N, C-alpha and C positions, 0 to 999 in steps of 0.2 A: 593697417597702420604699423609702421616699423618703429618700435620704441628706441632702437639703436640710432636712428637718424633724426628723430623729431625733438630731441632735447628733453624728453620726459625722464623721470627717475628710472634707473635700471635696478631691478631687484634681483639679487643673487642669493640663492639658497646654498648655504654651506652645510655639507654633510660630513661630520667628523666621527669616525668609527672608533674613538678612544674614550677612555674614562677621563673625568675631570682631573686637571693638574698635570697632564702629560705634555710633552713637547709639541705634539700635534695640535692640541687645543691652543697652546701658546703661539703656534705658527699662524693662527688666524689673525694675530695682531698685525702681521705683515700686510695682507691685502687691505685691512682696515686703515693702516697708516698710509698705504700707497694709493688708496682709492681716490679717484677724482670726485669732485662735487657731483652730486646727482647719482651716486652709486650707493645703494643700501644693501648691507650684508645682513641676511637673516640666517641664524644658526638653527638647523633642525636638530632637536633633541632626540637622540636615538635610544637612550638608556631604558626608557619605559615602554618601548614598543614591543608587543608580544611577537613571538615567532610567527611568521606567516603561515596561515592555514586557510585553505579555501573555505572551510565551513564557517569561519568568523569574518570573512570578507563579504559583508552584506550591508544592508541599509543601516544596521545598528553597529557601526564600527566602534572599536575601542576609542576613547577620547584622544589618546596619544596618536593613533593612526589618522584619525580625522584631522587633527591639527597638522600633522606632517603632510598629508595630502593637500590640505588647503594652502599651506606655505609653498609647496611645490607647484601648485596650480597658479599661484600668484607670481611666482618667480619668472624672470625672463631668461635666466641662465643658472647653471648649477656648478658649484665648486666642491669637488670631493677632496677632502684632506685624508690621505690614506697612509696607514702604517704598513708594516710588512707582515708580521705574523705568519710568514710563509706564503700568504695570499692576502686578500682583503680581510679585514676583521669581520667576525660573525655579525656584529651590529650593523656594519655597513652593507654587507650582503643581504641581510634581512630587510633593511630600509629599501634597498633597490628592488627586492622582491615585492614589497608593498606598493612601490611607486611604478611598477612596470607591468602590472597585470592587464590582460586584454580588456579593453573597454574603459580603463581609467584614464590613460593618456596624460597624466600630470607632467611627464617629462618629454613627451613627444615633441620633436622639432626644436628642442632647446639645446643651445650649445653647452658642452660640459668641459670643464678643465679639471685635471687631476694634479694635485701637488702632494709632496711627502717630505718629511724631514726626519733626520736621525742623527745620533751622535757620530756615527761612522760616516765616512766620506761618500759611500755609494749606496747605503742601505735604503735611503729615501728614493733614490733614482730607480732602484730595483722594483719599487712598488708601482711605477708608472705603467709598464706593460700590463700588469695585472689589472690596473684600473681601466686601461683602454680595452682590455679583453672583456670587461664587464659590459661593454657597450653592445655586445652581440645580442643581449636580451632586451635592449631598448630600441623599439622601432624608430627608424628615421632620425636618430639623434646624430648631429654632426660632432664628431670627436676629431679634432684636428691633430695632425702630427705634432706632438708636444716637444720634439727635440729642440727646436729653436727657442720655444717659450721657456723650457727648463734652463737652457744656457743663459738666456736673458735674465731669468729670475735669479739664478745662482750668482750672476755678476751683480745684480742689484742688491741681493742679500749681503754680499761682501762689502757693499758701500753704505748700506743703511744701518744706523745704530739701532738695534732692537734689544731691549732689556727683557730677558726671559727670567721669570721668577723661578726660584728653586722649588721643585716639587717636594712636598712633604713626604715622609717615609710611608705614610698610609696610602698615598696616591700612587706610589711606585714610580 
């Protein structure tokens, strides 16, 4: 059964590798505002996930990891909201580690999109190759060339009024 053609709800797991209150968290408002009926966005919380270690990847998973893996298994697609930090954030890399271990398969065969945002004109764009490069650890995931998508998204962002809340000084 192909969920993309039968009219069923499409569940998208959003992985945001930033702390609360950042522009990347607020960037999630865009796909929520633009999403068609029938698309459900689920945000994976990465802040409480322990660093991946094979010795704790067992039947007795930490609750935060079990919840993330369940959300990933339920999702039909993945949206990675990436910042730069020189590469992907440590939280995002860690989540990908938990979701791509052999035998788990939560992300296998699922489409992945990577978006980024920044105050500067190109900083968010620079995160896209890094996000695409992460796909080498994910077996059989279709990561399309995002060039056209990024251009379309940039054009749409310039037309869609989005109110970003000012981050408080504690959130950075």
